[in-house]
N, C-alpha and C positions, 0 to 999 in steps of 0.2 A: 503494500499500500504505499502511495507518495501523496504528499501534500503539495499543491501549488502555491508558490510565494514569489511574487514579483517575476513571474515568467519562468522560475526554476523549480525543478521537483525536488522535495526534501523527502528522504526516506523516512520510514516509520522508526527505523532504529536511530536516527538521528534526532527525532522528535522525543523519543523514550529518553536519549541522553540529556537533551535539553531540560525535559521534565525532572529528571534526576538532580541536574545541576541547579534547577530552581530550588528543590527541597534542600540541597546543601547550602544555598544562599540563605533560606530561612533558617537553617540550623546556625550559620554564622551569625546571623542577627538575633540569635538567643530566643528563638521560638521552639517550642516543643514540637519537633517534627512528627512524632507519631499522632498528634492530634491536629496537625495543619492539613489544609486542603488547597490545592491549586485548582481555581475555578476557570481561568482562562489563559491559554498559552498561545501567543502569535508572534510571528516574525514580521518585525516592521520596517527593517531596512536590510537589503542585500546589496553588497558591493561585490561583484564578481572578480575573481582573480584573472590576472592577465599575465602576459609574458614577463612584464617588468614589475608587476607589484601583487602582493597577496591580496586576498579578498577580506571581507569583514561581513558579520551578520549582527543584527541587533534584535534581541527577542525581549518581548514584554510579558510578564505573567501578573495575574491578579490572584490573590490567596487571602485566605481567612487563616490568620495565625493565632496561636494561643500561647500567651505568656502565663507563667506561674503566679504573678502577682496581679495584673491587670486583666486577665481572662482573654476572651476572643476578641479580634480586631481585624479590620481589613487592612491590607498591605498591598503594596505595588512594587513589584521587583522589575530588574532589567538584568539581562545576560548579554554581555559583549564578547562576541567570538572573533578569533582571528582564523581565517580559512587559508590553508596551505596545503596545496596538492590535493584538494577536495576533502581534506580532514579538518573538523572543527576542533580548535584549541582555545579553551576558555581563558579569556583575558581579565575580565573583571565582573564582578557581581554587586548588585547594590539593591536593597530593600528600603522603599521610602513610605512614609506615613500618608502621602497625598500624591495623587496622579499629576498635580503641577509640578511637583519636584522632579518626577521621573520625565516630564516633558521638558524641563529645563536641563536635564543631563542629555536627553536625546538631542536637544538643540546644540549643546556643547559638543557632542560627538560628531555631528554634522558640520558645524562652523568652526569649531575651535575656539569660540569666544564664550565667555561665562554669561554675558548679558548682552541684549540688542541695543542698549541705550548708552549714550555717551556719559549721562549724568549719574554714574554710579557713585555711591558714597566715597570710594577711594579716589576717585577722579577729583570730586569736590573738595577733599582734604588736600590733595597735591596742589590744585589751583589756589586754594587759600594759603597754604604754607608759601607757594612761590611768590604770591601778592605780598604777603607779610614781609618776606625777606626783602623783597623789592622795595617795599616802603622804609624798612630799616635803613637800607643802604642809601636812598633818597634822602633821609633825614641826616644820616651821617655825612653824606657829601654836602649837603647844605650847611651842616653846622662847621665843616672844614673851611668853605668858601665864605662864610660869615666871620671867620677869624681874622 
């Protein structure tokens, strides 16, 4: 049995491996794996390997995880694979509390940027710091000229 994803066929064996890696990601996120259930598993991005570069696959999974203290809660995971000679090699796994966080990680994987906007708080602090240093220099120079 094969699954069609982005024009490529994915074998049932690969899907089972991805599901197993999803459970391992939940275990790494400190969920009780024997009580967890992956409700949705899908491949969202496939970059085919070429003669000059290896491929990548990005898989999303939705799960219901169980913590010993907090009980059952919904979680959203991502599995990032490196495809080399047709074999999947797991690069990174992440489990998020919100779908929005998972979407931000996907955007980061696709664009290489953490945010789409320029006015990120770090940029604001940098611009503020540069303006402050510039003003201090201007005051210092005006003090020297006034002497």
